[in-house]
C-alpha positions as CSV (number, residue, x, y, z in Angstrom):
1,M,0.0,0.0,0.0
2,A,2.9,2.4,0.7
3,D,4.1,2.1,-2.9
4,Y,0.5,2.3,-4.2
5,Y,0.1,5.7,-2.6
6,L,3.5,6.7,-3.9
7,G,2.4,5.7,-7.4
8,M,-0.9,7.6,-7.0
9,E,1.2,10.7,-6.0
10,D,-0.6,10.9,-2.6
11,Y,2.6,11.8,-0.8
12,P,1.3,12.4,2.7
13,A,-0.3,8.9,2.6
14,A,2.8,7.4,1.1
15,I,4.9,9.0,3.9
16,R,2.6,7.6,6.6
17,R,2.5,4.1,5.1
18,H,6.3,4.0,4.5
19,L,6.9,5.0,8.1
20,V,4.8,2.0,9.2
21,V,6.8,-0.3,6.9
22,I,10.0,1.0,8.3
23,R,8.9,0.6,11.9
24,Q,8.1,-3.0,11.1
25,H,11.2,-3.6,8.9
26,P,13.9,-1.0,9.7
27,D,16.4,-2.6,7.4
28,N,14.2,-2.3,4.3
29,A,16.4,-0.2,2.1
30,L,13.8,0.2,-0.7
31,A,11.3,1.6,1.8
32,H,13.8,4.2,3.0
33,Y,14.5,5.2,-0.6
34,H,10.8,5.5,-1.4
35,L,10.2,7.4,1.8
36,G,13.0,9.8,0.9
37,F,11.5,10.3,-2.5
38,A,8.1,11.1,-1.0
39,Y,9.8,13.6,1.4
40,G,11.6,15.2,-1.5
41,V,8.5,15.7,-3.5
42,S,6.9,17.1,-0.4
43,G,9.6,19.7,0.1
44,E,11.2,18.1,3.1
45,H,14.7,17.9,1.8
46,R,16.6,17.3,5.0
47,R,14.5,14.2,5.6
48,E,14.8,13.2,2.0
49,L,18.6,13.2,2.3
50,I,18.5,11.2,5.6
51,E,16.4,8.5,4.0
52,Y,18.4,8.3,0.8
53,R,21.6,8.0,2.9
54,R,20.0,5.3,5.0
55,A,19.0,3.3,1.9
56,V,22.6,3.6,0.6
57,D,23.9,2.5,4.0
58,L,21.6,-0.5,3.9
59,G,23.2,-1.6,0.5
60,L,20.7,-0.4,-2.1
61,D,22.7,0.3,-5.3
62,D,20.0,1.4,-7.7
63,W,21.0,4.1,-10.2
64,Q,17.8,6.0,-9.6
65,L,18.6,6.2,-5.9
66,F,22.0,7.8,-6.7
67,L,20.4,10.0,-9.3
68,N,17.9,11.3,-6.8
69,L,20.5,11.7,-4.1
70,G,22.7,13.6,-6.5
71,L,19.8,15.9,-7.5
72,A,19.1,16.6,-3.8
73,Y,22.8,17.5,-3.3
74,L,22.7,19.6,-6.4
75,E,19.6,21.5,-5.3
76,G,21.2,22.1,-1.9
77,G,24.4,23.5,-3.6
78,Q,26.5,20.6,-2.4
79,L,28.3,20.3,-5.7
80,E,31.2,18.0,-4.7
81,D,28.8,15.6,-3.1
82,A,26.5,15.8,-6.2
83,T,29.4,15.1,-8.5
84,A,30.5,12.0,-6.6
85,V,27.0,10.6,-6.3
86,L,26.0,11.4,-9.9
87,R,29.2,9.7,-11.2
88,L,28.1,6.6,-9.4
89,A,24.6,6.9,-10.8
90,A,26.2,7.1,-14.3
91,L,28.3,4.0,-13.6
92,L,25.2,2.1,-12.4
93,G,22.9,3.3,-15.1
94,P,25.4,4.0,-18.0
95,Y,22.6,4.1,-20.6
96,Q,20.3,6.4,-18.7
97,P,20.5,9.8,-20.4
98,E,19.3,11.7,-17.3
99,T,22.3,10.6,-15.2
100,H,24.7,12.0,-17.8
101,F,22.6,15.2,-18.2
102,N,22.6,15.9,-14.5
103,L,26.3,15.0,-14.1
104,G,27.0,17.4,-17.0
105,L,24.9,20.1,-15.3
106,T,26.8,19.6,-12.1
107,Y,30.1,19.9,-13.9
108,E,28.9,23.1,-15.6
109,R,28.0,24.6,-12.3
110,R,31.5,23.7,-11.0
111,G,33.1,25.4,-14.0
112,M,34.4,22.0,-15.4
113,L,33.2,22.9,-18.9
114,N,35.0,20.2,-20.8
115,D,33.7,17.4,-18.6
116,A,30.2,19.0,-18.7
117,E,30.3,19.1,-22.5
118,Q,31.4,15.4,-22.7
119,E,28.5,14.3,-20.4
120,L,25.9,16.3,-22.3
121,L,27.1,15.0,-25.6
122,F,26.9,11.4,-24.2
123,S,23.4,12.1,-22.9
124,L,22.4,13.4,-26.3
125,R,23.8,10.3,-28.0
126,L,21.4,8.3,-25.7
127,D,18.5,10.6,-26.3
128,P,18.9,13.1,-29.1
129,R,15.5,14.7,-28.4
130,E,16.4,15.9,-24.9
131,V,15.9,19.7,-25.4
132,D,17.2,20.7,-21.9
133,A,20.6,18.9,-22.6
134,R,20.9,20.7,-25.9
135,N,20.0,24.1,-24.3
136,T,22.6,23.5,-21.6
137,L,25.2,22.5,-24.2
138,G,24.6,25.8,-25.9
139,L,25.2,27.6,-22.6
140,I,28.5,25.7,-22.2
141,Y,29.5,26.7,-25.7
142,A,28.7,30.4,-24.8
143,E,30.8,30.1,-21.6
144,E,33.7,28.7,-23.7
145,R,33.3,31.7,-26.1
146,R,32.3,29.3,-28.9
147,Y,29.4,31.6,-29.8
148,A,28.8,30.1,-33.3
149,L,28.2,26.7,-31.8
150,A,25.9,28.2,-29.1
151,R,24.0,30.0,-31.7
152,E,23.7,26.9,-33.9
153,E,22.5,24.8,-30.9
154,W,19.8,27.3,-29.9
155,S,18.7,28.0,-33.5
156,D,18.4,24.3,-34.2
157,L,16.3,23.9,-31.0
158,L,14.0,26.7,-32.1
159,S,13.7,25.2,-35.6
160,A,12.6,21.9,-34.1
161,D,10.4,23.5,-31.4
162,P,9.5,27.2,-31.8
163,A,7.8,27.2,-28.5
164,Y,10.9,26.2,-26.5
165,T,11.4,29.4,-24.5
166,P,14.8,28.9,-22.9
167,A,16.5,28.6,-26.4
168,R,14.7,31.7,-27.7
169,E,15.7,33.7,-24.6
170,N,19.3,32.5,-24.7
171,L,19.6,33.2,-28.4
172,A,18.2,36.7,-27.8
173,I,20.6,37.3,-24.9
174,L,23.5,36.2,-27.1
175,E,22.5,38.5,-29.9
176,R,22.0,41.4,-27.5
177,A,25.3,40.8,-25.8
178,E,27.1,40.7,-29.2
179,R,25.4,44.0,-30.2
180,I,26.5,45.8,-27.0
181,G,30.1,44.5,-27.4
182,A,30.1,41.7,-24.8
183,K,31.4,39.3,-27.4
184,D,34.9,39.5,-26.0
185,D,33.7,39.1,-22.4
186,S,32.5,35.5,-22.0
187,H,31.5,35.8,-18.4
188,R,29.0,38.5,-19.4
189,V,27.4,36.4,-22.0
190,A,27.2,33.4,-19.6
191,D,25.8,35.6,-16.9
192,F,23.2,37.0,-19.4
193,A,22.2,33.4,-20.3
194,R,21.8,32.5,-16.7
195,G,19.5,35.5,-16.2
196,R,21.9,37.4,-13.9
């Protein structure tokens, strides 16, 4: 029943039911993981992390657990922890594009642009339709002062999906930055693209 409520997206009931399961079976790693997920969706991120770590300590080695733990670290600004956990998620789920996308996003936030680019390209090989990965790849190109590649990435995204707002906004920002002379100042273009 605990997982039924989780599947039905009734997170308060899922939390209550998983707490009952854990009281009866405190070493149930999967129950701790699912409880952590329910806490995370409910905005209780401290409890989310506690339950994910407990599931790991109990031996659960599911790529989705490490992906969610990495995302929780990323959201909390714990970039080194996010990197380590997302690397493990990518090892456990090597053909899951979202692990590589989020690892690439983490690398980008740490300024590790070459590593970020490689992870995003691998993610796109696994799922070429992933628009957020392509948009982030364009941002990396802009940060690396490879403006023609950034423009190409964002223009291609808009050709395929004219309603994809992030690419339209980033392309407009790049064009505006070039018009006002920020072309030689890569941090300004990257800051514009991040909305700073």
